[in-house]
TORKOL-4160 file (C-alpha; in steps of 0.2 Angstrom, whole numbers, padded with zeros to 4 digits, m for minus):
491
<pt num="1" X="0497" Y="0543" Z="0345"/>
<pt num="2" X="0488" Y="0554" Z="0359"/>
<pt num="3" X="0476" Y="0544" Z="0369"/>
<pt num="4" X="0459" Y="0549" Z="0375"/>
<pt num="5" X="0449" Y="0542" Z="0390"/>
<pt num="6" X="0431" Y="0534" Z="0390"/>
<pt num="7" X="0425" Y="0535" Z="0408"/>
<pt num="8" X="0412" Y="0521" Z="0410"/>
<pt num="9" X="0399" Y="0519" Z="0425"/>
<pt num="10" X="0381" Y="0518" Z="0428"/>
<pt num="11" X="0370" Y="0524" Z="0442"/>
<pt num="12" X="0351" Y="0527" Z="0447"/>
<pt num="13" X="0339" Y="0526" Z="0461"/>
<pt num="14" X="0339" Y="0507" Z="0461"/>
<pt num="15" X="0357" Y="0504" Z="0460"/>
<pt num="16" X="0364" Y="0519" Z="0469"/>
<pt num="17" X="0375" Y="0533" Z="0463"/>
<pt num="18" X="0392" Y="0528" Z="0471"/>
<pt num="19" X="0400" Y="0521" Z="0455"/>
<pt num="20" X="0396" Y="0537" Z="0446"/>
<pt num="21" X="0402" Y="0549" Z="0460"/>
<pt num="22" X="0418" Y="0539" Z="0462"/>
<pt num="23" X="0422" Y="0540" Z="0443"/>
<pt num="24" X="0418" Y="0559" Z="0444"/>
<pt num="25" X="0433" Y="0560" Z="0456"/>
<pt num="26" X="0444" Y="0551" Z="0443"/>
<pt num="27" X="0438" Y="0563" Z="0429"/>
<pt num="28" X="0444" Y="0577" Z="0440"/>
<pt num="29" X="0461" Y="0570" Z="0442"/>
<pt num="30" X="0464" Y="0567" Z="0423"/>
<pt num="31" X="0453" Y="0580" Z="0414"/>
<pt num="32" X="0467" Y="0593" Z="0412"/>
<pt num="33" X="0479" Y="0580" Z="0404"/>
<pt num="34" X="0467" Y="0569" Z="0394"/>
<pt num="35" X="0452" Y="0572" Z="0382"/>
<pt num="36" X="0437" Y="0562" Z="0389"/>
<pt num="37" X="0419" Y="0556" Z="0387"/>
<pt num="38" X="0408" Y="0549" Z="0400"/>
<pt num="39" X="0398" Y="0534" Z="0393"/>
<pt num="40" X="0383" Y="0528" Z="0404"/>
<pt num="41" X="0367" Y="0518" Z="0401"/>
<pt num="42" X="0351" Y="0527" Z="0396"/>
<pt num="43" X="0343" Y="0523" Z="0413"/>
<pt num="44" X="0357" Y="0532" Z="0423"/>
<pt num="45" X="0352" Y="0547" Z="0433"/>
<pt num="46" X="0359" Y="0561" Z="0421"/>
<pt num="47" X="0355" Y="0575" Z="0432"/>
<pt num="48" X="0370" Y="0571" Z="0444"/>
<pt num="49" X="0382" Y="0572" Z="0429"/>
<pt num="50" X="0392" Y="0588" Z="0428"/>
<pt num="51" X="0385" Y="0599" Z="0414"/>
<pt num="52" X="0402" Y="0601" Z="0406"/>
<pt num="53" X="0404" Y="0583" Z="0403"/>
<pt num="54" X="0403" Y="0576" Z="0386"/>
<pt num="55" X="0390" Y="0561" Z="0389"/>
<pt num="56" X="0386" Y="0547" Z="0377"/>
<pt num="57" X="0372" Y="0535" Z="0382"/>
<pt num="58" X="0372" Y="0517" Z="0379"/>
<pt num="59" X="0355" Y="0512" Z="0370"/>
<pt num="60" X="0343" Y="0501" Z="0380"/>
<pt num="61" X="0345" Y="0486" Z="0368"/>
<pt num="62" X="0364" Y="0484" Z="0371"/>
<pt num="63" X="0367" Y="0472" Z="0385"/>
<pt num="64" X="0383" Y="0470" Z="0395"/>
<pt num="65" X="0387" Y="0454" Z="0384"/>
<pt num="66" X="0388" Y="0465" Z="0368"/>
<pt num="67" X="0393" Y="0481" Z="0376"/>
<pt num="68" X="0411" Y="0479" Z="0371"/>
<pt num="69" X="0407" Y="0477" Z="0353"/>
<pt num="70" X="0396" Y="0493" Z="0354"/>
<pt num="71" X="0411" Y="0502" Z="0361"/>
<pt num="72" X="0423" Y="0496" Z="0348"/>
<pt num="73" X="0410" Y="0502" Z="0334"/>
<pt num="74" X="0409" Y="0519" Z="0342"/>
<pt num="75" X="0427" Y="0522" Z="0347"/>
<pt num="76" X="0444" Y="0518" Z="0340"/>
<pt num="77" X="0451" Y="0506" Z="0352"/>
<pt num="78" X="0469" Y="0511" Z="0348"/>
<pt num="79" X="0466" Y="0528" Z="0353"/>
<pt num="80" X="0456" Y="0526" Z="0369"/>
<pt num="81" X="0458" Y="0520" Z="0387"/>
<pt num="82" X="0443" Y="0514" Z="0396"/>
<pt num="83" X="0441" Y="0518" Z="0414"/>
<pt num="84" X="0427" Y="0507" Z="0421"/>
<pt num="85" X="0419" Y="0507" Z="0438"/>
<pt num="86" X="0405" Y="0495" Z="0442"/>
<pt num="87" X="0402" Y="0477" Z="0447"/>
<pt num="88" X="0396" Y="0472" Z="0430"/>
<pt num="89" X="0413" Y="0474" Z="0422"/>
<pt num="90" X="0419" Y="0456" Z="0427"/>
<pt num="91" X="0432" Y="0445" Z="0420"/>
<pt num="92" X="0423" Y="0441" Z="0403"/>
<pt num="93" X="0420" Y="0460" Z="0400"/>
<pt num="94" X="0438" Y="0464" Z="0404"/>
<pt num="95" X="0444" Y="0450" Z="0393"/>
<pt num="96" X="0433" Y="0455" Z="0378"/>
<pt num="97" X="0438" Y="0473" Z="0379"/>
<pt num="98" X="0456" Y="0469" Z="0380"/>
<pt num="99" X="0454" Y="0458" Z="0365"/>
<pt num="100" X="0446" Y="0472" Z="0355"/>
<pt num="101" X="0462" Y="0483" Z="0358"/>
<pt num="102" X="0457" Y="0495" Z="0372"/>
<pt num="103" X="0468" Y="0498" Z="0387"/>
<pt num="104" X="0458" Y="0496" Z="0403"/>
<pt num="105" X="0458" Y="0503" Z="0420"/>
<pt num="106" X="0446" Y="0495" Z="0432"/>
<pt num="107" X="0441" Y="0502" Z="0448"/>
<pt num="108" X="0438" Y="0487" Z="0460"/>
<pt num="109" X="0429" Y="0484" Z="0476"/>
<pt num="110" X="0426" Y="0466" Z="0479"/>
<pt num="111" X="0443" Y="0457" Z="0474"/>
<pt num="112" X="0432" Y="0443" Z="0467"/>
<pt num="113" X="0435" Y="0439" Z="0448"/>
<pt num="114" X="0451" Y="0436" Z="0438"/>
<pt num="115" X="0458" Y="0453" Z="0432"/>
<pt num="116" X="0463" Y="0456" Z="0414"/>
<pt num="117" X="0464" Y="0475" Z="0416"/>
<pt num="118" X="0480" Y="0484" Z="0413"/>
<pt num="119" X="0477" Y="0494" Z="0429"/>
<pt num="120" X="0467" Y="0489" Z="0445"/>
<pt num="121" X="0463" Y="0503" Z="0457"/>
<pt num="122" X="0456" Y="0498" Z="0474"/>
<pt num="123" X="0457" Y="0511" Z="0488"/>
<pt num="124" X="0452" Y="0500" Z="0502"/>
<pt num="125" X="0466" Y="0499" Z="0516"/>
<pt num="126" X="0476" Y="0483" Z="0519"/>
<pt num="127" X="0475" Y="0475" Z="0503"/>
<pt num="128" X="0490" Y="0468" Z="0493"/>
<pt num="129" X="0493" Y="0462" Z="0475"/>
<pt num="130" X="0493" Y="0444" Z="0482"/>
<pt num="131" X="0474" Y="0446" Z="0485"/>
<pt num="132" X="0471" Y="0447" Z="0466"/>
<pt num="133" X="0471" Y="0434" Z="0452"/>
<pt num="134" X="0477" Y="0444" Z="0437"/>
<pt num="135" X="0488" Y="0444" Z="0422"/>
<pt num="136" X="0507" Y="0447" Z="0423"/>
<pt num="137" X="0505" Y="0464" Z="0414"/>
<pt num="138" X="0492" Y="0471" Z="0427"/>
<pt num="139" X="0498" Y="0486" Z="0437"/>
<pt num="140" X="0490" Y="0490" Z="0454"/>
<pt num="141" X="0485" Y="0506" Z="0463"/>
<pt num="142" X="0480" Y="0500" Z="0481"/>
<pt num="143" X="0476" Y="0508" Z="0497"/>
<pt num="144" X="0471" Y="0525" Z="0503"/>
<pt num="145" X="0487" Y="0532" Z="0494"/>
<pt num="146" X="0475" Y="0530" Z="0479"/>
<pt num="147" X="0460" Y="0537" Z="0487"/>
<pt num="148" X="0447" Y="0542" Z="0474"/>
<pt num="149" X="0444" Y="0560" Z="0480"/>
<pt num="150" X="0438" Y="0575" Z="0471"/>
<pt num="151" X="0450" Y="0590" Z="0470"/>
<pt num="152" X="0442" Y="0600" Z="0483"/>
<pt num="153" X="0444" Y="0586" Z="0496"/>
<pt num="154" X="0462" Y="0583" Z="0491"/>
<pt num="155" X="0465" Y="0601" Z="0495"/>
<pt num="156" X="0457" Y="0599" Z="0512"/>
<pt num="157" X="0467" Y="0583" Z="0515"/>
<pt num="158" X="0483" Y="0592" Z="0514"/>
<pt num="159" X="0478" Y="0604" Z="0528"/>
<pt num="160" X="0478" Y="0601" Z="0547"/>
<pt num="161" X="0463" Y="0603" Z="0558"/>
<pt num="162" X="0459" Y="0601" Z="0577"/>
<pt num="163" X="0443" Y="0596" Z="0584"/>
<pt num="164" X="0436" Y="0602" Z="0600"/>
<pt num="165" X="0418" Y="0602" Z="0605"/>
<pt num="166" X="0406" Y="0591" Z="0595"/>
<pt num="167" X="0390" Y="0600" Z="0592"/>
<pt num="168" X="0387" Y="0601" Z="0574"/>
<pt num="169" X="0382" Y="0585" Z="0565"/>
<pt num="170" X="0385" Y="0580" Z="0546"/>
<pt num="171" X="0374" Y="0566" Z="0539"/>
<pt num="172" X="0375" Y="0557" Z="0522"/>
<pt num="173" X="0370" Y="0540" Z="0516"/>
<pt num="174" X="0373" Y="0541" Z="0498"/>
<pt num="175" X="0363" Y="0543" Z="0482"/>
<pt num="176" X="0347" Y="0533" Z="0486"/>
<pt num="177" X="0348" Y="0528" Z="0504"/>
<pt num="178" X="0337" Y="0513" Z="0502"/>
<pt num="179" X="0335" Y="0510" Z="0521"/>
<pt num="180" X="0331" Y="0528" Z="0524"/>
<pt num="181" X="0345" Y="0529" Z="0537"/>
<pt num="182" X="0345" Y="0548" Z="0535"/>
<pt num="183" X="0328" Y="0549" Z="0543"/>
<pt num="184" X="0332" Y="0538" Z="0557"/>
<pt num="185" X="0348" Y="0548" Z="0561"/>
<pt num="186" X="0337" Y="0564" Z="0560"/>
<pt num="187" X="0325" Y="0557" Z="0573"/>
<pt num="188" X="0339" Y="0552" Z="0584"/>
<pt num="189" X="0349" Y="0568" Z="0583"/>
<pt num="190" X="0335" Y="0580" Z="0587"/>
<pt num="191" X="0333" Y="0571" Z="0604"/>
<pt num="192" X="0351" Y="0575" Z="0609"/>
<pt num="193" X="0351" Y="0593" Z="0616"/>
<pt num="194" X="0370" Y="0595" Z="0614"/>
<pt num="195" X="0368" Y="0595" Z="0595"/>
<pt num="196" X="0365" Y="0612" Z="0590"/>
<pt num="197" X="0364" Y="0609" Z="0571"/>
<pt num="198" X="0361" Y="0594" Z="0560"/>
<pt num="199" X="0365" Y="0595" Z="0542"/>
<pt num="200" X="0358" Y="0580" Z="0532"/>
<pt num="201" X="0364" Y="0579" Z="0513"/>
<pt num="202" X="0352" Y="0569" Z="0503"/>
<pt num="203" X="0358" Y="0560" Z="0487"/>
<pt num="204" X="0352" Y="0564" Z="0469"/>
<pt num="205" X="0342" Y="0547" Z="0469"/>
<pt num="206" X="0333" Y="0550" Z="0486"/>
<pt num="207" X="0314" Y="0549" Z="0483"/>
<pt num="208" X="0306" Y="0548" Z="0500"/>
<pt num="209" X="0295" Y="0562" Z="0507"/>
<pt num="210" X="0294" Y="0558" Z="0526"/>
<pt num="211" X="0311" Y="0567" Z="0530"/>
<pt num="212" X="0304" Y="0583" Z="0523"/>
<pt num="213" X="0289" Y="0583" Z="0533"/>
<pt num="214" X="0299" Y="0579" Z="0549"/>
<pt num="215" X="0311" Y="0593" Z="0545"/>
<pt num="216" X="0296" Y="0606" Z="0545"/>
<pt num="217" X="0294" Y="0601" Z="0564"/>
<pt num="218" X="0312" Y="0604" Z="0568"/>
<pt num="219" X="0317" Y="0619" Z="0557"/>
<pt num="220" X="0327" Y="0627" Z="0571"/>
<pt num="221" X="0342" Y="0614" Z="0570"/>
<pt num="222" X="0338" Y="0602" Z="0556"/>
<pt num="223" X="0344" Y="0607" Z="0539"/>
<pt num="224" X="0342" Y="0597" Z="0523"/>
<pt num="225" X="0353" Y="0599" Z="0508"/>
<pt num="226" X="0351" Y="0591" Z="0490"/>
<pt num="227" X="0359" Y="0595" Z="0473"/>
<pt num="228" X="0375" Y="0602" Z="0481"/>
<pt num="229" X="0390" Y="0606" Z="0470"/>
<pt num="230" X="0407" Y="0600" Z="0476"/>
<pt num="231" X="0412" Y="0617" Z="0484"/>
<pt num="232" X="0395" Y="0618" Z="0493"/>
<pt num="233" X="0397" Y="0600" Z="0500"/>
<pt num="234" X="0414" Y="0605" Z="0506"/>
<pt num="235" X="0407" Y="0621" Z="0514"/>
<pt num="236" X="0393" Y="0611" Z="0523"/>
<pt num="237" X="0406" Y="0598" Z="0529"/>
<pt num="238" X="0417" Y="0612" Z="0536"/>
<pt num="239" X="0402" Y="0619" Z="0546"/>
<pt num="240" X="0401" Y="0602" Z="0555"/>
<pt num="241" X="0413" Y="0594" Z="0568"/>
<pt num="242" X="0407" Y="0576" Z="0568"/>
<pt num="243" X="0398" Y="0565" Z="0556"/>
<pt num="244" X="0388" Y="0549" Z="0552"/>
<pt num="245" X="0392" Y="0540" Z="0536"/>
<pt num="246" X="0394" Y="0523" Z="0528"/>
<pt num="247" X="0412" Y="0518" Z="0524"/>
<pt num="248" X="0410" Y="0523" Z="0505"/>
<pt num="249" X="0417" Y="0538" Z="0495"/>
<pt num="250" X="0408" Y="0550" Z="0507"/>
<pt num="251" X="0418" Y="0543" Z="0521"/>
<pt num="252" X="0434" Y="0546" Z="0513"/>
<pt num="253" X="0428" Y="0564" Z="0509"/>
<pt num="254" X="0424" Y="0566" Z="0527"/>
<pt num="255" X="0442" Y="0559" Z="0532"/>
<pt num="256" X="0450" Y="0572" Z="0521"/>
<pt num="257" X="0440" Y="0586" Z="0530"/>
<pt num="258" X="0445" Y="0578" Z="0546"/>
<pt num="259" X="0432" Y="0575" Z="0560"/>
<pt num="260" X="0426" Y="0561" Z="0571"/>
<pt num="261" X="0414" Y="0549" Z="0562"/>
<pt num="262" X="0401" Y="0536" Z="0567"/>
<pt num="263" X="0405" Y="0524" Z="0553"/>
<pt num="264" X="0397" Y="0508" Z="0547"/>
<pt num="265" X="0391" Y="0499" Z="0532"/>
<pt num="266" X="0375" Y="0493" Z="0524"/>
<pt num="267" X="0381" Y="0485" Z="0508"/>
<pt num="268" X="0394" Y="0472" Z="0504"/>
<pt num="269" X="0407" Y="0483" Z="0496"/>
<pt num="270" X="0408" Y="0495" Z="0511"/>
<pt num="271" X="0412" Y="0481" Z="0524"/>
<pt num="272" X="0430" Y="0478" Z="0519"/>
<pt num="273" X="0434" Y="0497" Z="0521"/>
<pt num="274" X="0424" Y="0497" Z="0538"/>
<pt num="275" X="0434" Y="0482" Z="0545"/>
<pt num="276" X="0451" Y="0490" Z="0540"/>
<pt num="277" X="0446" Y="0508" Z="0546"/>
<pt num="278" X="0440" Y="0500" Z="0563"/>
<pt num="279" X="0457" Y="0492" Z="0565"/>
<pt num="280" X="0466" Y="0508" Z="0562"/>
<pt num="281" X="0455" Y="0519" Z="0574"/>
<pt num="282" X="0449" Y="0530" Z="0560"/>
<pt num="283" X="0431" Y="0529" Z="0565"/>
<pt num="284" X="0419" Y="0526" Z="0580"/>
<pt num="285" X="0412" Y="0509" Z="0576"/>
<pt num="286" X="0394" Y="0506" Z="0572"/>
<pt num="287" X="0394" Y="0490" Z="0562"/>
<pt num="288" X="0379" Y="0486" Z="0551"/>
<pt num="289" X="0368" Y="0501" Z="0549"/>
<pt num="290" X="0354" Y="0492" Z="0540"/>
<pt num="291" X="0349" Y="0484" Z="0557"/>
<pt num="292" X="0349" Y="0501" Z="0567"/>
<pt num="293" X="0334" Y="0508" Z="0575"/>
<pt num="294" X="0332" Y="0526" Z="0580"/>
<pt num="295" X="0336" Y="0522" Z="0598"/>
<pt num="296" X="0353" Y="0514" Z="0593"/>
<pt num="297" X="0358" Y="0529" Z="0583"/>
<pt num="298" X="0354" Y="0540" Z="0598"/>
<pt num="299" X="0364" Y="0529" Z="0609"/>
<pt num="300" X="0379" Y="0528" Z="0597"/>
<pt num="301" X="0379" Y="0547" Z="0594"/>
<pt num="302" X="0379" Y="0551" Z="0612"/>
<pt num="303" X="0393" Y="0539" Z="0615"/>
<pt num="304" X="0404" Y="0547" Z="0601"/>
<pt num="305" X="0401" Y="0564" Z="0608"/>
<pt num="306" X="0408" Y="0558" Z="0625"/>
<pt num="307" X="0422" Y="0548" Z="0617"/>
<pt num="308" X="0439" Y="0554" Z="0624"/>
<pt num="309" X="0449" Y="0547" Z="0609"/>
<pt num="310" X="0439" Y="0558" Z="0596"/>
<pt num="311" X="0455" Y="0568" Z="0593"/>
<pt num="312" X="0465" Y="0552" Z="0589"/>
<pt num="313" X="0452" Y="0548" Z="0575"/>
<pt num="314" X="0456" Y="0564" Z="0566"/>
<pt num="315" X="0475" Y="0562" Z="0567"/>
<pt num="316" X="0474" Y="0544" Z="0560"/>
<pt num="317" X="0463" Y="0551" Z="0546"/>
<pt num="318" X="0477" Y="0563" Z="0541"/>
<pt num="319" X="0490" Y="0549" Z="0542"/>
<pt num="320" X="0480" Y="0539" Z="0529"/>
<pt num="321" X="0474" Y="0553" Z="0517"/>
<pt num="322" X="0489" Y="0564" Z="0512"/>
<pt num="323" X="0480" Y="0573" Z="0497"/>
<pt num="324" X="0492" Y="0566" Z="0484"/>
<pt num="325" X="0482" Y="0552" Z="0477"/>
<pt num="326" X="0478" Y="0562" Z="0461"/>
<pt num="327" X="0496" Y="0563" Z="0456"/>
<pt num="328" X="0498" Y="0544" Z="0459"/>
<pt num="329" X="0483" Y="0540" Z="0449"/>
<pt num="330" X="0488" Y="0551" Z="0435"/>
<pt num="331" X="0505" Y="0542" Z="0435"/>
<pt num="332" X="0496" Y="0525" Z="0433"/>
<pt num="333" X="0487" Y="0531" Z="0418"/>
<pt num="334" X="0502" Y="0539" Z="0411"/>
<pt num="335" X="0512" Y="0523" Z="0413"/>
<pt num="336" X="0501" Y="0516" Z="0400"/>
<pt num="337" X="0506" Y="0529" Z="0387"/>
<pt num="338" X="0525" Y="0529" Z="0388"/>
<pt num="339" X="0535" Y="0529" Z="0372"/>
<pt num="340" X="0553" Y="0533" Z="0367"/>
<pt num="341" X="0562" Y="0541" Z="0352"/>
<pt num="342" X="0580" Y="0545" Z="0349"/>
<pt num="343" X="0586" Y="0562" Z="0353"/>
<pt num="344" X="0588" Y="0573" Z="0338"/>
<pt num="345" X="0596" Y="0591" Z="0335"/>
<pt num="346" X="0579" Y="0600" Z="0339"/>
<pt num="347" X="0579" Y="0593" Z="0357"/>
<pt num="348" X="0595" Y="0603" Z="0361"/>
<pt num="349" X="0586" Y="0617" Z="0370"/>
<pt num="350" X="0574" Y="0606" Z="0378"/>
<pt num="351" X="0587" Y="0595" Z="0386"/>
<pt num="352" X="0597" Y="0610" Z="0390"/>
<pt num="353" X="0583" Y="0617" Z="0401"/>
<pt num="354" X="0580" Y="0600" Z="0409"/>
<pt num="355" X="0599" Y="0598" Z="0413"/>
<pt num="356" X="0599" Y="0614" Z="0423"/>
<pt num="357" X="0584" Y="0609" Z="0433"/>
<pt num="358" X="0587" Y="0612" Z="0451"/>
<pt num="359" X="0584" Y="0594" Z="0456"/>
<pt num="360" X="0593" Y="0587" Z="0442"/>
<pt num="361" X="0609" Y="0597" Z="0446"/>
<pt num="362" X="0607" Y="0592" Z="0465"/>
<pt num="363" X="0607" Y="0573" Z="0461"/>
<pt num="364" X="0621" Y="0574" Z="0448"/>
<pt num="365" X="0639" Y="0571" Z="0453"/>
<pt num="366" X="0643" Y="0588" Z="0445"/>
<pt num="367" X="0631" Y="0600" Z="0453"/>
<pt num="368" X="0637" Y="0615" Z="0444"/>
<pt num="369" X="0625" Y="0624" Z="0432"/>
<pt num="370" X="0629" Y="0620" Z="0413"/>
<pt num="371" X="0632" Y="0633" Z="0400"/>
<pt num="372" X="0623" Y="0632" Z="0384"/>
<pt num="373" X="0639" Y="0631" Z="0374"/>
<pt num="374" X="0645" Y="0616" Z="0385"/>
<pt num="375" X="0629" Y="0607" Z="0383"/>
<pt num="376" X="0628" Y="0610" Z="0364"/>
<pt num="377" X="0645" Y="0603" Z="0362"/>
<pt num="378" X="0641" Y="0588" Z="0373"/>
<pt num="379" X="0624" Y="0585" Z="0366"/>
<pt num="380" X="0628" Y="0585" Z="0347"/>
<pt num="381" X="0642" Y="0572" Z="0350"/>
<pt num="382" X="0631" Y="0561" Z="0360"/>
<pt num="383" X="0616" Y="0560" Z="0348"/>
<pt num="384" X="0628" Y="0553" Z="0334"/>
<pt num="385" X="0639" Y="0542" Z="0345"/>
<pt num="386" X="0636" Y="0524" Z="0342"/>
<pt num="387" X="0640" Y="0520" Z="0359"/>
<pt num="388" X="0626" Y="0530" Z="0366"/>
<pt num="389" X="0607" Y="0526" Z="0366"/>
<pt num="390" X="0600" Y="0543" Z="0369"/>
<pt num="391" X="0581" Y="0542" Z="0372"/>
<pt num="392" X="0568" Y="0556" Z="0374"/>
<pt num="393" X="0554" Y="0548" Z="0384"/>
<pt num="394" X="0536" Y="0554" Z="0379"/>
<pt num="395" X="0520" Y="0552" Z="0390"/>
<pt num="396" X="0505" Y="0553" Z="0379"/>
<pt num="397" X="0516" Y="0561" Z="0365"/>
<pt num="398" X="0522" Y="0574" Z="0377"/>
<pt num="399" X="0541" Y="0575" Z="0380"/>
<pt num="400" X="0543" Y="0570" Z="0399"/>
<pt num="401" X="0561" Y="0565" Z="0402"/>
<pt num="402" X="0577" Y="0557" Z="0396"/>
<pt num="403" X="0585" Y="0540" Z="0398"/>
<pt num="404" X="0603" Y="0538" Z="0391"/>
<pt num="405" X="0613" Y="0522" Z="0390"/>
<pt num="406" X="0632" Y="0524" Z="0387"/>
<pt num="407" X="0643" Y="0509" Z="0383"/>
<pt num="408" X="0659" Y="0509" Z="0392"/>
<pt num="409" X="0670" Y="0493" Z="0390"/>
<pt num="410" X="0660" Y="0478" Z="0395"/>
<pt num="411" X="0645" Y="0487" Z="0402"/>
<pt num="412" X="0634" Y="0502" Z="0400"/>
<pt num="413" X="0630" Y="0516" Z="0412"/>
<pt num="414" X="0612" Y="0523" Z="0413"/>
<pt num="415" X="0606" Y="0540" Z="0417"/>
<pt num="416" X="0588" Y="0545" Z="0419"/>
<pt num="417" X="0579" Y="0562" Z="0422"/>
<pt num="418" X="0561" Y="0567" Z="0423"/>
<pt num="419" X="0553" Y="0583" Z="0418"/>
<pt num="420" X="0546" Y="0593" Z="0433"/>
<pt num="421" X="0528" Y="0591" Z="0427"/>
<pt num="422" X="0529" Y="0572" Z="0428"/>
<pt num="423" X="0538" Y="0570" Z="0445"/>
<pt num="424" X="0529" Y="0561" Z="0459"/>
<pt num="425" X="0519" Y="0550" Z="0448"/>
<pt num="426" X="0530" Y="0534" Z="0450"/>
<pt num="427" X="0536" Y="0535" Z="0432"/>
<pt num="428" X="0555" Y="0534" Z="0434"/>
<pt num="429" X="0553" Y="0515" Z="0437"/>
<pt num="430" X="0542" Y="0513" Z="0421"/>
<pt num="431" X="0555" Y="0523" Z="0411"/>
<pt num="432" X="0569" Y="0512" Z="0417"/>
<pt num="433" X="0560" Y="0496" Z="0414"/>
<pt num="434" X="0553" Y="0500" Z="0397"/>
<pt num="435" X="0569" Y="0508" Z="0391"/>
<pt num="436" X="0579" Y="0493" Z="0397"/>
<pt num="437" X="0569" Y="0482" Z="0385"/>
<pt num="438" X="0574" Y="0493" Z="0371"/>
<pt num="439" X="0592" Y="0493" Z="0377"/>
<pt num="440" X="0593" Y="0474" Z="0378"/>
<pt num="441" X="0585" Y="0472" Z="0361"/>
<pt num="442" X="0601" Y="0480" Z="0354"/>
<pt num="443" X="0615" Y="0476" Z="0367"/>
<pt num="444" X="0619" Y="0461" Z="0378"/>
<pt num="445" X="0631" Y="0471" Z="0390"/>
<pt num="446" X="0625" Y="0473" Z="0408"/>
<pt num="447" X="0619" Y="0490" Z="0414"/>
<pt num="448" X="0627" Y="0499" Z="0429"/>
<pt num="449" X="0619" Y="0514" Z="0438"/>
<pt num="450" X="0628" Y="0525" Z="0451"/>
<pt num="451" X="0617" Y="0534" Z="0463"/>
<pt num="452" X="0621" Y="0546" Z="0477"/>
<pt num="453" X="0617" Y="0537" Z="0494"/>
<pt num="454" X="0606" Y="0552" Z="0499"/>
<pt num="455" X="0595" Y="0551" Z="0483"/>
<pt num="456" X="0582" Y="0540" Z="0491"/>
<pt num="457" X="0569" Y="0542" Z="0477"/>
<pt num="458" X="0581" Y="0536" Z="0463"/>
<pt num="459" X="0587" Y="0521" Z="0474"/>
<pt num="460" X="0569" Y="0516" Z="0476"/>
<pt num="461" X="0565" Y="0518" Z="0457"/>
<pt num="462" X="0580" Y="0508" Z="0452"/>
<pt num="463" X="0577" Y="0494" Z="0464"/>
<pt num="464" X="0558" Y="0493" Z="0458"/>
<pt num="465" X="0565" Y="0492" Z="0441"/>
<pt num="466" X="0575" Y="0476" Z="0445"/>
<pt num="467" X="0592" Y="0483" Z="0448"/>
<pt num="468" X="0603" Y="0474" Z="0461"/>
<pt num="469" X="0614" Y="0483" Z="0473"/>
<pt num="470" X="0632" Y="0476" Z="0470"/>
<pt num="471" X="0643" Y="0489" Z="0480"/>
<pt num="472" X="0647" Y="0506" Z="0485"/>
<pt num="473" X="0659" Y="0519" Z="0478"/>
<pt num="474" X="0666" Y="0536" Z="0481"/>
<pt num="475" X="0662" Y="0547" Z="0466"/>
<pt num="476" X="0668" Y="0565" Z="0466"/>
<pt num="477" X="0669" Y="0564" Z="0485"/>
<pt num="478" X="0651" Y="0558" Z="0486"/>
<pt num="479" X="0646" Y="0542" Z="0494"/>
<pt num="480" X="0637" Y="0532" Z="0481"/>
<pt num="481" X="0628" Y="0515" Z="0478"/>
<pt num="482" X="0632" Y="0504" Z="0463"/>
<pt num="483" X="0617" Y="0495" Z="0455"/>
<pt num="484" X="0617" Y="0482" Z="0441"/>
<pt num="485" X="0605" Y="0475" Z="0429"/>
<pt num="486" X="0609" Y="0460" Z="0419"/>
<pt num="487" X="0594" Y="0458" Z="0408"/>
<pt num="488" X="0576" Y="0465" Z="0406"/>
<pt num="489" X="0569" Y="0447" Z="0407"/>
<pt num="490" X="0559" Y="0445" Z="0423"/>
<pt num="491" X="0557" Y="0463" Z="0428"/>
């Protein structure tokens, strides 16, 4: 059964737009692989939602306590994954939605309530699974490796950048900016003669007038932006060489562009990221923005412009944000949709193509290319051999790889390969864990794996799947490790 995704978040001028914008980044990561719908309440600011999204609004009379029932009435729970971002989706909500048969991915900030979700994503630095109360089945995507960044920013994160002079300032305080910090920074920045341009991005829920009146007095170097598309926002950021921002999604986006940032917080969910980023020298410390005056912003900006370590901030940003979080998050979602079927005759050409993949051949003990005749003879024997469990792995009903167990005397030997499109997602471990459960439901003999010492990715996957290193062996002149799995229990 092919799964679809329900993306669930709310946002407006009162609550802010952060949860919506963050979820848009996840939509970007998954929309080419999964059909989806965005579900939001009727009081959300619909104007910020991309026009190409399929949007369904939750009626005003539906409360958070009966929302899960409403979802079950409108969506088949066996066919949908819910990806939810918002403080209202606490333990009771998660428990209810799981009970109704949905798979659930929860994007967390606060690490407060017991988690019943299948997957928890929290992209704050320096957190560990041990920080959470959760179910045994819960998987985690933690830290900046799972940064919730839109595609344009992921592309930027993969590039290098040097910062020299600081004279063009970028400012953004999110959707509503309830403390009107944008105006305070504007009044501070125009007093600093070294700043040639000030670009202030106002959020979709910003409703104040004074900054527009102030801009008319300073048109030569104060530029206001609103309603920006993603590419337009990237372009404005690239025009600037330092910034002021809270440690929220916009901060992560600026880190992907790479520039010195005067960083602080003004709501609780930003504080943990602020503390972690401060300890890693990723930002120039500002503390609690909600208490700042215009003069304090002026002093901090001036100090940042004279900071000799500004270049270090940029290098540290690059170390934390590698631009590959989309692949990792896709892997988390795909791990929920792994299934197996026995290989059949019609898989011959597909497995032949996979067998001759460059990386597969490199990691095999026999690295020579395989002829179609040789593969056909081998394949047709193996799929009918009772001593072989030859499995095609499927991800959301798409063939994604092979796991094969071959019984040899008092044990079995396992081999695994992943189709190129699904590599880098951390799926090898999931293939091994879930296929081992199938194997041990049929057989009680231990499983051995023989892995080249230089194949670090496979070694990591097998160890995470519960295999224990029991020795070393020379196989076809190749130094190799021998791993063993006794049972699938406790993996």
